[in-house]
C-alpha positions in Angstrom: -26.4 -7.7 -51.5 -28.4 -7.3 -54.8 -31.5 -5.1 -54.9 -33.1 -7.7 -57.1 -32.8 -11.5 -57.2 -29.9 -12.9 -59.2 -31.0 -13.3 -62.8 -29.8 -16.9 -62.8 -32.3 -17.8 -60.1 -35.5 -19.2 -61.5 -38.8 -20.0 -59.7 -39.6 -23.0 -61.9 -37.7 -25.5 -64.0 -39.5 -24.3 -67.1 -38.3 -20.7 -66.7 -34.8 -22.0 -66.1 -35.0 -23.9 -69.4 -35.9 -20.7 -71.2 -32.8 -18.8 -69.8 -29.8 -18.0 -72.1 -27.6 -20.9 -72.8 -24.3 -21.4 -70.9 -21.1 -20.1 -72.4 -18.7 -21.3 -69.7 -18.2 -24.5 -67.7 -16.3 -25.0 -64.5 -14.4 -28.3 -64.2 -12.5 -29.8 -61.3 -9.0 -31.1 -61.9 -7.3 -33.5 -59.5 -3.7 -34.7 -59.2 -4.1 -38.4 -58.7 -0.7 -38.9 -57.0 -1.0 -35.6 -55.0 2.3 -34.4 -56.6 0.6 -31.2 -57.6 -2.3 -29.1 -56.2 -5.8 -29.7 -57.5 -7.4 -27.0 -59.5 -10.4 -25.5 -61.2 -10.6 -25.0 -65.0 -12.9 -22.5 -66.8 -13.9 -24.0 -70.2 -15.4 -22.2 -73.2 -18.6 -24.0 -74.1 -20.0 -21.4 -76.6 -20.1 -23.1 -80.0 -19.9 -19.7 -81.7 -16.6 -18.8 -80.0 -13.2 -19.2 -81.6 -11.9 -20.7 -78.3 -14.8 -23.3 -78.1 -13.7 -26.3 -76.1 -10.6 -24.6 -74.7 -9.6 -23.8 -71.1 -9.7 -20.0 -70.7 -8.5 -19.8 -67.1 -7.1 -22.2 -64.5 -6.9 -21.7 -60.7 -4.7 -24.1 -58.7 -4.8 -24.4 -54.9 -2.0 -23.7 -52.4 -2.2 -27.2 -51.0 -1.6 -30.8 -52.3 -3.6 -34.0 -51.7 -7.1 -32.5 -51.5 -8.7 -34.8 -54.1 -11.5 -32.6 -55.5 -14.7 -34.5 -56.1 -18.2 -32.9 -56.1 -18.7 -29.1 -55.8 -21.5 -26.6 -56.0 -22.7 -23.0 -55.6 -23.2 -20.9 -52.6 -26.7 -20.0 -53.8 -29.1 -21.0 -56.5 -32.8 -21.0 -57.4 -33.6 -22.5 -54.0 -33.0 -19.0 -52.5 -36.3 -17.9 -54.0 -38.1 -20.0 -51.4 -40.7 -17.8 -49.6 -39.4 -19.1 -46.3 -35.7 -18.4 -46.7 -35.2 -14.6 -46.6 -32.2 -15.1 -48.9 -33.8 -14.1 -52.2 -31.1 -11.4 -52.9 -28.0 -13.6 -52.7 -25.7 -13.9 -55.7 -24.6 -17.1 -57.5 -21.1 -16.0 -57.1 -19.0 -18.5 -55.2 -18.1 -22.1 -55.9 -17.7 -24.3 -52.8 -15.1 -27.0 -53.5 -14.5 -29.8 -50.9 -11.4 -31.9 -50.7 -12.6 -35.5 -50.1 -9.2 -36.7 -49.0 -8.0 -33.6 -47.0 -11.4 -32.5 -45.5 -10.4 -29.0 -46.6 -13.0 -26.7 -48.3 -12.2 -23.9 -50.7 -14.6 -21.0 -51.5 -13.8 -19.6 -54.9 -15.1 -16.2 -56.2 -16.1 -16.6 -59.8 -18.0 -13.3 -60.2 -15.4 -12.6 -62.9 -14.9 -16.2 -64.1 -11.7 -15.5 -66.0 -10.2 -14.0 -62.9 -11.4 -16.6 -60.4 -9.7 -16.3 -57.0 -9.7 -18.0 -53.7 -12.0 -16.2 -51.3 -11.6 -18.3 -48.3 -10.1 -21.7 -47.2 -11.8 -23.7 -44.4 -9.3 -25.9 -42.8 -10.1 -29.5 -41.8 -9.7 -28.7 -38.1 -12.7 -26.4 -38.2 -14.8 -29.0 -40.0 -13.8 -31.6 -37.4 -14.3 -29.3 -34.4 -17.7 -28.0 -35.4 -19.3 -31.1 -36.9 -17.4 -34.3 -35.9 -17.5 -35.2 -39.6 -14.7 -35.6 -42.2 -14.4 -36.2 -46.0 -16.8 -33.6 -47.3 -18.3 -34.8 -50.6 -21.4 -33.2 -52.1 -22.4 -29.5 -52.0 -26.0 -28.4 -52.4 -27.2 -24.8 -52.1 -30.3 -24.7 -49.9 -32.8 -22.0 -49.1 -31.0 -20.9 -45.9 -27.5 -22.1 -46.3 -25.0 -24.4 -47.9 -25.5 -28.1 -47.2 -22.4 -30.4 -47.3 -22.6 -34.2 -47.2 -19.7 -36.1 -45.8 -18.3 -39.7 -46.1 -16.5 -39.9 -42.8 -17.1 -39.5 -39.2 -14.4 -38.6 -36.6 -11.0 -40.2 -36.0 -8.1 -40.8 -38.3 -9.9 -43.3 -40.5 -13.2 -41.5 -40.3 -15.1 -44.3 -38.6 -15.6 -42.7 -35.2 -19.3 -42.2 -35.5 -21.4 -42.2 -38.8 -20.9 -39.5 -41.5 -23.7 -37.0 -42.2 -24.5 -33.5 -43.4 -23.4 -30.2 -42.1 -24.5 -26.7 -42.9 -22.5 -23.6 -43.8 -23.6 -19.9 -43.7 -24.1 -18.9 -47.4 -22.6 -15.4 -46.8 -19.9 -15.7 -44.3 -19.1 -19.4 -45.1 -18.8 -20.2 -41.4 -19.4 -23.9 -40.6 -22.5 -23.8 -38.4 -22.9 -27.5 -37.4 -24.6 -30.8 -38.1 -27.9 -31.1 -39.9 -29.3 -34.2 -38.3 -31.5 -34.3 -35.2 -32.5 -37.9 -35.6 -30.7 -40.0 -38.2 -32.4 -43.3 -37.6 -30.6 -46.2 -39.1 -28.4 -44.1 -41.5 -24.8 -45.0 -40.9 -23.1 -44.3 -44.3 -23.6 -41.4 -46.7 -23.1 -40.3 -50.3 -25.6 -38.0 -52.1 -28.7 -36.1 -51.0 -31.3 -33.8 -52.5 -34.8 -32.6 -51.7 -38.2 -31.4 -52.7 -38.4 -28.0 -51.0 -42.2 -27.3 -51.0 -43.0 -30.8 -50.0 -40.4 -30.5 -47.2 -38.6 -33.9 -47.6 -35.0 -34.9 -48.4 -33.6 -38.2 -49.8 -30.1 -39.4 -49.1 -28.0 -42.4 -50.3 -25.0 -44.5 -49.3 -21.6 -45.3 -50.8 -19.0 -46.4 -48.2 -16.9 -45.5 -45.2 -13.4 -44.2 -45.8 -11.5 -47.5 -45.3 -13.7 -48.9 -48.1 -12.9 -46.3 -50.7 -9.8 -44.3 -50.0 -7.2 -46.9 -51.0 -9.4 -48.5 -53.7 -12.4 -50.8 -53.8 -12.2 -53.6 -51.2 -13.2 -56.8 -53.0 -14.0 -58.7 -49.8 -16.4 -55.9 -48.7 -18.0 -55.8 -52.2 -18.6 -59.5 -52.4 -19.7 -59.5 -48.8 -22.3 -56.8 -49.7 -20.9 -54.4 -47.1 -21.1 -51.2 -49.2 -24.2 -49.0 -49.1 -27.5 -50.2 -50.4 -30.2 -48.1 -48.6 -31.8 -44.8 -49.4 -33.2 -42.7 -46.6 -36.1 -40.2 -46.5 -36.1 -37.2 -44.2 -38.4 -34.6 -42.8 -36.3 -31.8 -44.2 -37.3 -29.0 -41.7 -37.4 -31.3 -38.7 -34.0 -32.8 -39.8 -35.3 -36.3 -38.9 -35.1 -39.6 -40.9 -38.6 -40.8 -41.3 -38.1 -43.9 -43.5 -35.3 -46.0 -44.9 -35.7 -48.4 -47.8 -33.1 -51.2 -48.3 -32.7 -51.8 -52.0 -31.3 -55.2 -51.3 -27.8 -56.0 -50.0 -26.7 -57.2 -53.4 -27.5 -53.8 -54.9 -24.1 -52.4 -53.9 -23.4 -48.7 -53.8 -26.6 -46.7 -54.1 -25.2 -43.4 -55.3 -26.7 -40.4 -57.1 -30.1 -39.1 -56.0 -32.1 -37.3 -58.7 -35.5 -36.0 -57.7 -38.0 -34.7 -60.3 -37.2 -31.0 -60.8 -40.8 -29.9 -60.8 -41.7 -30.0 -57.1 -45.3 -30.9 -57.9 -43.9 -34.4 -58.9 -43.0 -36.5 -55.9 -40.7 -39.1 -57.5 -37.0 -39.4 -58.4 -34.2 -41.8 -59.3 -31.2 -43.5 -57.7 -28.4 -45.2 -59.6 -26.8 -48.4 -58.3 -23.3 -49.3 -59.3 -23.4 -53.1 -59.4 -25.6 -56.1 -58.5 -23.2 -58.6 -57.0 -25.4 -61.5 -58.1 -25.1 -60.8 -61.8 -22.8 -57.7 -62.3 -25.7 -55.7 -63.7 -26.0 -51.9 -63.1 -29.4 -50.6 -62.3 -31.6 -47.6 -61.6 -34.4 -47.4 -59.0 -37.4 -45.1 -59.1 -38.7 -43.9 -55.7 -41.9 -42.1 -55.1 -44.1 -40.7 -52.3 -47.5 -42.4 -51.8 -50.8 -40.8 -50.8 -50.2 -41.7 -47.2 -46.9 -39.9 -47.1 -44.7 -43.0 -47.0 -42.2 -43.8 -49.8 -41.7 -46.8 -52.1 -38.9 -47.8 -54.5 -38.7 -50.1 -57.4 -35.9 -51.2 -59.8 -37.0 -49.9 -63.2 -34.0 -50.6 -65.5 -31.0 -52.8 -65.6 -27.9 -52.8 -67.8 -26.2 -56.1 -68.4 -22.4 -56.8 -68.2 -20.5 -57.8 -71.3 -18.5 -61.0 -71.5 -14.8 -60.5 -72.1 -11.5 -62.4 -72.3 -9.9 -62.3 -68.9 -6.6 -61.4 -70.6 -8.2 -58.1 -71.6 -9.5 -57.3 -68.1 -7.8 -55.6 -65.1 -6.9 -57.9 -62.1 -10.1 -56.7 -60.3 -12.3 -58.3 -63.0 -10.3 -61.3 -64.4 -12.2 -63.8 -62.2 -15.5 -62.6 -63.6 -14.7 -62.8 -67.3 -17.0 -59.9 -68.0 -17.1 -56.1 -67.9 -19.8 -54.7 -65.5 -21.6 -51.5 -66.6 -20.6 -49.7 -63.4 -23.3 -47.1 -63.2 -21.4 -44.3 -61.5 -23.5 -41.2 -62.3 -27.0 -40.3 -63.4 -28.6 -36.9 -64.3 -32.1 -35.8 -65.1 -33.1 -33.1 -67.6 -35.0 -30.1 -66.3 -38.2 -31.1 -68.0 -38.0 -34.4 -66.1 -38.2 -36.3 -69.4 -34.7 -37.7 -70.0 -32.4 -39.6 -67.6 -28.8 -39.9 -68.5 -26.9 -42.9 -67.1 -23.1 -43.2 -67.1 -21.8 -46.8 -67.7 -18.2 -46.1 -66.7 -17.0 -49.7 -67.1 -18.7 -50.4 -70.5 -17.7 -47.0 -72.0 -21.3 -46.0 -72.7 -23.6 -43.0 -72.0 -27.3 -44.0 -72.0 -30.3 -41.7 -72.5 -33.7 -42.9 -71.2 -37.1 -41.4 -71.7 -38.6 -41.4 -68.2 -41.8 -39.6 -68.9 -43.3 -42.6 -67.2 -40.8 -42.9 -64.3 -41.7 -46.6 -63.7 -41.1 -47.6 -67.4 -38.0 -46.0 -68.8 -37.3 -46.4 -72.5 -33.8 -46.3 -74.0 -33.8 -43.5 -76.6 -30.1 -42.9 -77.1 -26.6 -44.3 -76.5 -23.1 -43.2 -77.1 -20.0 -45.5 -76.9 -16.7 -43.9 -75.9 -13.8 -45.3 -73.9 -14.5 -48.4 -71.8 -12.4 -51.1 -70.1 -12.4 -53.4 -73.2 -14.3 -51.5 -75.9 -12.0 -48.5 -75.9 -14.2 -46.6 -78.4 -12.6 -43.5 -79.8 -14.1 -40.0 -80.0 -15.4 -39.0 -83.4 -12.3 -36.8 -83.8 -10.2 -39.9 -83.6 -8.7 -39.4 -80.2 -8.6 -42.0 -77.4 -11.0 -41.3 -74.6 -9.5 -42.7 -71.4 -11.5 -44.5 -68.7 -15.3 -44.2 -69.5 -18.2 -41.7 -69.3 -18.4 -40.6 -65.6 -19.6 -37.3 -64.2 -22.4 -36.1 -66.5 -24.0 -32.6 -66.6 -27.0 -31.5 -68.7 -27.6 -28.0 -70.0 -30.7 -26.2 -68.7 -32.5 -26.4 -72.1 -31.6 -30.2 -72.2 -29.9 -30.0 -75.6 -26.3 -30.4 -74.6 -24.9 -33.2 -72.4 -21.3 -32.9 -71.1 -19.2 -35.5 -69.3 -15.8 -36.2 -67.9 -14.0 -39.5 -67.3 -12.4 -39.9 -63.9 -14.2 -41.6 -61.0 -11.9 -41.5 -58.0 -8.1 -41.7 -58.2 -7.5 -45.1 -56.6 -10.6 -46.7 -58.3 -9.4 -45.3 -61.7 -6.1 -47.2 -61.2 -7.9 -50.5 -60.3 -10.3 -50.6 -63.2 -8.1 -48.7 -65.8 -4.4 -49.3 -64.9 -2.0 -46.7 -66.1 -2.8 -43.0 -66.6 -5.4 -42.5 -69.3 -5.5 -38.7 -69.2 -8.3 -36.2 -68.4 -11.1 -35.7 -70.9 -14.4 -33.7 -71.3 -16.7 -34.2 -74.2 -20.2 -32.9 -75.3 -23.1 -34.6 -77.0 -26.1 -33.1 -78.6 -29.5 -34.4 -77.4 -32.4 -34.5 -79.8 -35.6 -32.9 -78.9 -37.4 -36.2 -78.8 -34.4 -38.3 -77.9 -31.2 -39.4 -79.4 -27.6 -38.6 -78.5 -24.7 -37.6 -80.8 -21.2 -36.7 -79.8 -19.9 -33.4 -81.1 -16.8 -33.9 -83.2 -15.7 -30.3 -82.6 -15.7 -30.4 -78.8 -12.8 -31.8 -76.9 -11.0 -30.2 -74.0 -7.2 -30.7 -73.5 -6.4 -30.6 -69.8 -2.9 -30.3 -68.3 -0.9 -33.5 -68.4 -0.9 -35.5 -65.2 -4.4 -34.3 -64.1 -7.7 -36.0 -64.2 -11.1 -34.3 -64.7 -14.1 -34.8 -62.5 -17.3 -32.8 -61.9 -18.7 -30.1 -64.2 -20.7 -27.0 -63.2 -22.3 -24.8 -65.9 -22.5 -21.1 -65.8 -25.9 -20.0 -64.4 -26.9 -23.4 -63.1 -27.5 -26.9 -64.6 -29.5 -30.0 -64.0 -27.8 -31.2 -60.9 -27.4 -27.8 -59.2 -30.7 -26.0 -58.6 -33.8 -27.0 -56.8 -37.0 -25.1 -57.5 -39.6 -23.7 -55.2 -42.7 -23.4 -57.5 -44.3 -25.9 -59.9 -44.5 -25.6 -63.6 -47.7 -24.3 -65.1 
């Protein structure tokens, strides 16, 4: 245990923005055909380094077929909560769940270039202690590690609804389920919270039979994917309100609350509207009476295309949908980044007024039909997907793989792993860096990014900005 709080823990978003810039990024690698183990790559993101944009260290797991997806830290700035008693933890371990195997790896990155496996939690322990499967998203909370899941019990993960479970942040023991009263929540995806205000928000994607072997068109057109966001009393572990965004708003995914806990609003990205193929973002907020409201605040239109240029999944539509698959919010709560995986576009919106976003920047790279090249002349496979923003808001990183079976449906053939970086202007604007391109091992795909010392989708803060 440290005698002082970890220097990468910050009480407010503003102090986090003033911290030293990241020099390393941790990136997940997955083997789409499970022929090789998944891995973790440590990438040099220091522009002043001679190895800028290169992999400095790789760690591959002892098992195959995990399908790494979203991962996170054992501890972060939330540990500074006055109620936690965990202020002296270290941001030392990365918790990596296998969405397909239900196995969880604890990786010691105290020395990033000598990263090692600290512990492996086998799926049998997860099943036995929680009744859940398909662990998906990791968030470091004040008193432990929170893990969302996409499956319940049984072979196909449909024996009971999925939910959240908690792990001890020091021993990494699986403690048990989070929920005391889940209300109408029967699917899961992302979750995040406002710690001082004591509420959590969660979202919905799908149950395992709806995603593991690819998108199920009948379920999509039948509006059977997730379309509801849920609000929880965080400490009581009780769902207090659910807002259906409309059944045609299929796949309500990333939850991004304002980082300043004095602000009681946030955003949720929706993959597709089945009535018109638009992608969208909703803003939700807490009203004076303590209840919540949500409103669609921006839409992104599909682009007409020759069916001959489209994958089988889209030929009947004659258009490319944006496919909003990830969003991220800068620490100053000013800029929202929206990945349009189908179009091959990364959008930047000024959300200073969260109910009236304004487009301030856009980068085109990849895409189902557009296939825009990187400024260095190289092909960018798939489209912008997992996005991560530096603490100071000046660098925006993203990778290109969504989920192995979905990649294959929308982008047939292996397109290769990629990670790029764009520079964000102080008052908006987005420009790809020609000098940053990461070469990953052949046969792998790249997914989520974590930045050294924390980033804009990792830490939650306990004190408001001044």
